[in-house]
C-alpha positions as CSV (number, residue, x, y, z in Angstrom):
1,M,50.0,-3.0,38.6
2,I,46.2,-2.3,38.6
3,L,44.7,1.2,40.2
4,P,41.1,1.4,40.9
5,Q,40.2,4.2,38.3
6,G,40.6,4.1,34.5
7,I,42.2,7.2,32.8
8,P,39.7,8.6,30.5
9,H,40.4,8.0,26.5
10,K,43.6,5.8,27.5
11,G,42.3,3.1,25.5
12,R,41.6,5.3,22.2
13,V,45.4,6.8,22.9
14,L,47.0,3.5,23.2
15,T,45.3,1.5,20.3
16,Q,45.1,4.6,17.8
17,I,49.1,5.6,18.6
18,S,49.9,2.0,18.2
19,A,48.3,2.0,14.7
20,F,50.1,5.0,13.4
21,W,53.5,3.1,14.5
22,F,52.9,0.3,13.2
23,Q,52.0,1.8,9.5
24,Q,55.3,3.9,10.4
25,M,57.3,0.5,10.8
26,S,56.0,-1.7,8.2
27,D,59.0,-1.5,5.6
28,I,61.2,-2.3,8.6
29,I,59.5,-5.4,10.1
30,P,55.5,-6.8,9.3
31,H,53.2,-6.3,12.3
32,H,50.1,-8.2,13.3
33,V,47.2,-5.6,12.6
34,V,44.9,-7.1,9.9
35,S,42.8,-3.5,10.6
36,A,41.5,-1.0,13.0
37,N,38.3,-0.5,11.2
38,V,35.1,-2.0,12.7
39,D,33.7,-2.5,9.2
40,D,36.7,-5.1,8.6
41,Y,35.9,-7.1,11.6
42,P,33.8,-10.3,12.0
43,A,29.6,-9.7,12.0
44,A,29.6,-10.9,15.8
45,C,31.9,-8.2,16.6
46,R,30.4,-5.4,14.6
47,L,27.4,-5.9,17.0
48,Y,29.7,-4.1,19.4
49,R,30.6,-1.3,17.4
50,D,30.1,1.5,19.9
51,Q,32.3,0.0,22.7
52,L,35.0,-1.1,19.8
53,E,35.2,2.0,17.8
54,G,38.6,3.4,17.8
55,R,39.8,1.3,21.0
56,S,40.5,-2.0,19.4
57,M,42.3,-3.8,16.4
58,L,41.6,-7.1,14.5
59,V,44.8,-8.9,14.4
60,H,46.7,-11.9,13.4
61,K,47.2,-14.6,16.1
62,T,50.5,-15.0,16.5
63,Q,53.0,-17.1,19.4
64,P,54.7,-14.6,21.0
65,L,58.0,-14.8,21.9
66,P,58.7,-14.6,25.7
67,I,61.0,-11.5,25.5
68,E,60.3,-7.8,26.2
69,C,62.4,-6.0,23.7
70,V,63.5,-2.7,25.4
71,V,65.8,-0.2,23.7
72,R,66.8,2.7,25.7
73,G,68.4,5.9,24.4
74,Y,68.5,7.6,27.6
75,L,69.5,6.4,31.2
76,A,66.3,6.0,33.0
77,G,63.9,4.2,34.9
78,S,65.3,0.8,36.4
79,A,68.5,1.4,33.7
80,W,69.5,4.3,35.8
81,N,69.0,2.3,39.2
82,E,71.3,-0.8,37.4
83,Y,73.6,1.6,36.2
84,Q,74.5,3.2,39.8
85,N,74.8,-0.4,41.2
86,T,77.1,-1.9,38.7
87,G,78.2,0.6,35.6
88,A,76.4,-1.8,33.1
89,I,72.8,-2.4,32.1
90,C,72.1,-6.2,31.0
91,G,75.3,-7.0,31.0
92,I,76.6,-4.0,28.7
93,K,79.2,-1.8,30.1
94,L,78.4,2.0,29.8
95,P,81.1,4.8,30.8
96,G,81.4,6.1,34.1
97,G,80.6,9.4,35.0
98,L,76.9,9.5,33.8
99,I,73.9,11.2,35.2
100,E,70.3,10.0,35.7
101,S,68.8,10.7,32.2
102,S,71.7,11.2,30.4
103,K,71.7,10.5,26.7
104,L,73.7,7.4,25.5
105,D,76.3,7.6,22.9
106,Q,74.1,4.8,20.9
107,P,70.7,3.4,21.7
108,I,71.3,-0.1,23.4
109,F,69.1,-3.1,23.5
110,T,68.3,-4.4,27.1
111,P,65.7,-7.4,27.0
112,A,64.0,-8.4,29.9
113,T,61.7,-11.6,30.7
114,K,57.8,-11.4,30.5
115,A,56.8,-11.4,34.0
116,E,53.2,-12.6,35.0
117,M,50.6,-9.9,35.5
118,G,51.4,-7.9,38.4
119,Q,55.2,-8.9,38.7
120,H,57.9,-7.4,37.5
121,D,60.1,-7.9,34.6
122,E,63.6,-9.0,35.3
123,N,66.4,-7.5,32.8
124,I,68.6,-10.3,31.3
125,A,71.7,-10.3,29.1
126,F,71.6,-10.7,25.3
127,D,73.0,-14.4,26.0
128,R,69.8,-15.2,28.2
129,V,67.7,-13.9,25.1
130,T,69.8,-16.5,22.8
131,A,69.0,-19.1,25.2
132,L,65.5,-18.8,25.2
133,V,64.9,-18.2,21.3
134,G,68.3,-19.3,19.9
135,R,70.9,-17.1,18.0
136,E,69.2,-16.4,15.0
137,Y,65.9,-14.6,16.5
138,A,68.0,-13.0,19.5
139,E,69.9,-11.1,16.8
140,R,66.9,-10.1,14.9
141,L,65.4,-9.0,17.8
142,R,67.9,-7.2,19.0
143,D,68.7,-5.6,15.2
144,I,65.0,-4.9,14.7
145,S,64.1,-3.1,18.0
146,I,67.2,-0.7,17.5
147,A,66.0,0.0,14.1
148,V,62.3,0.6,15.1
149,Y,63.9,2.7,17.6
150,R,65.9,5.0,15.9
151,R,63.0,5.7,13.2
152,A,60.8,6.6,15.8
153,Q,63.1,8.9,18.0
154,A,63.8,10.9,14.5
155,L,60.1,11.5,13.8
156,A,59.2,12.3,17.6
157,E,62.5,14.5,17.9
158,S,61.3,16.3,14.9
159,K,57.4,16.9,16.9
160,G,59.5,17.9,20.0
161,I,59.5,14.5,21.8
162,I,62.4,12.7,23.2
163,I,61.7,8.6,23.0
164,A,63.7,7.8,26.4
165,D,63.5,4.4,25.9
166,T,60.6,2.1,24.8
167,K,59.6,-1.6,25.0
168,M,58.0,-3.8,22.0
169,E,57.0,-7.6,22.0
170,F,57.5,-9.8,18.8
171,G,55.7,-12.7,17.7
172,L,55.5,-15.9,15.3
173,K,53.3,-16.2,12.4
174,E,53.9,-19.4,10.5
175,G,57.6,-18.7,11.4
176,K,57.6,-15.2,10.1
177,L,58.7,-12.4,12.7
178,M,56.2,-9.8,13.6
179,L,55.7,-7.1,15.7
180,I,52.8,-7.5,18.3
181,D,50.9,-6.1,21.0
182,E,51.1,-2.4,21.5
183,L,53.8,-0.1,19.9
184,L,55.5,3.1,21.0
185,T,52.9,4.2,23.2
186,P,52.7,6.1,26.4
187,D,52.4,2.9,28.3
188,S,55.1,1.1,26.7
189,S,57.5,4.3,26.4
190,R,58.7,7.3,28.2
191,F,58.1,10.4,26.0
192,W,59.8,13.6,27.6
193,P,59.4,17.4,25.9
194,M,62.6,18.4,24.2
195,A,62.4,22.1,25.2
196,S,62.6,21.0,29.2
197,Y,65.0,18.1,28.9
198,K,68.1,18.6,31.6
199,P,70.1,15.6,32.5
200,G,70.9,15.0,36.3
201,G,67.3,14.1,37.4
202,S,63.4,13.3,36.5
203,Q,62.2,14.6,33.5
204,P,58.6,15.9,32.8
205,S,56.7,13.4,30.4
206,F,54.0,12.4,28.1
207,D,53.4,8.9,29.6
208,K,52.4,7.0,33.0
209,Q,55.2,8.2,35.0
210,F,53.4,10.7,36.3
211,V,51.2,8.0,38.0
212,R,54.1,6.3,39.2
213,D,55.8,10.0,40.5
214,Y,52.7,10.2,42.4
215,L,52.5,6.7,44.1
216,I,56.1,7.3,45.1
217,S,55.4,10.8,46.7
218,I,52.7,9.0,49.1
219,Q,55.4,6.2,49.5
220,W,52.8,3.3,48.8
221,N,54.5,0.0,49.5
222,K,53.6,-1.6,46.1
223,Q,51.1,-3.7,48.0
224,P,47.4,-4.6,46.9
225,P,45.1,-3.0,47.1
226,A,46.5,0.1,45.1
227,P,45.4,3.6,46.5
228,D,42.6,6.0,44.6
229,L,43.9,8.4,42.6
230,P,43.2,11.8,42.7
231,D,41.1,13.2,40.4
232,D,43.5,15.8,39.1
233,V,46.2,13.1,39.0
234,V,43.6,11.0,36.8
235,Q,42.5,14.1,34.6
236,T,46.5,15.4,34.2
237,T,47.6,11.9,33.1
238,S,44.7,11.7,30.4
239,Q,45.9,15.2,29.0
240,K,49.3,13.9,28.9
241,Y,48.3,10.9,27.0
242,L,46.2,13.2,24.5
243,E,49.1,15.4,23.9
244,A,51.6,12.8,23.1
245,Y,49.1,11.5,20.4
246,E,48.7,14.9,19.0
247,R,51.9,15.7,18.9
248,L,53.3,12.8,17.3
249,T,50.6,12.3,14.6
250,G,49.6,15.9,14.2
251,S,46.0,14.6,14.4
252,K,43.7,15.5,17.1
253,L,41.8,12.2,19.1
254,N,38.0,11.8,18.5
255,V,37.0,11.1,22.2
256,Q,33.4,12.2,21.6
257,N,32.1,8.0,22.4
């Protein structure tokens, strides 16, 4: 969904938190980032330093794979809805009696198709991934995605944050698999404060769920045009994004420009 208002500092948070996580995962899987330093950009790009500084990356061009690689450690969002209806997620049978926001025994790989802009991704079973990219790549996507999630979850928990689920994307460069796009951001993940975690309902969060909850509260029918967000929702969302960055990285984000 595209909303009328931007969220202050969101571009910087998404870029800088992705850069942090790409570096953390570089021994698990290569990534597409060449540099996030404008000094390393082509001369034509350096002319726009003020716009690019802190909110852009120079990356390798890859062939994106048509899969949203989702890993879930907790039962939330569309997974909770699917579990209520079928007792399974993406064909993976789960134990009975789970409640919303339950922690799963093990992280699970619940892939989705990449939808067109404005459309919703569709959860798919693993055999569909195999049909789309072949068994070798399907298994590598699953195993690497879970490994990335496990490492991120361990680091986040040490900072008081639960990563309930996350989405990542991969591409090919000269046949080599790479992490691409954004990684473990408040837009692609659910970040919950550990201190207030209580299964049985929706959780407070450091991500775009706050905006989703507001739109649900006003009963928006998800048809364009999207409604305006009140100033307090915009500012609170911005603060949540900044807090997620600062807690995870241990650094304060420069938001002067």
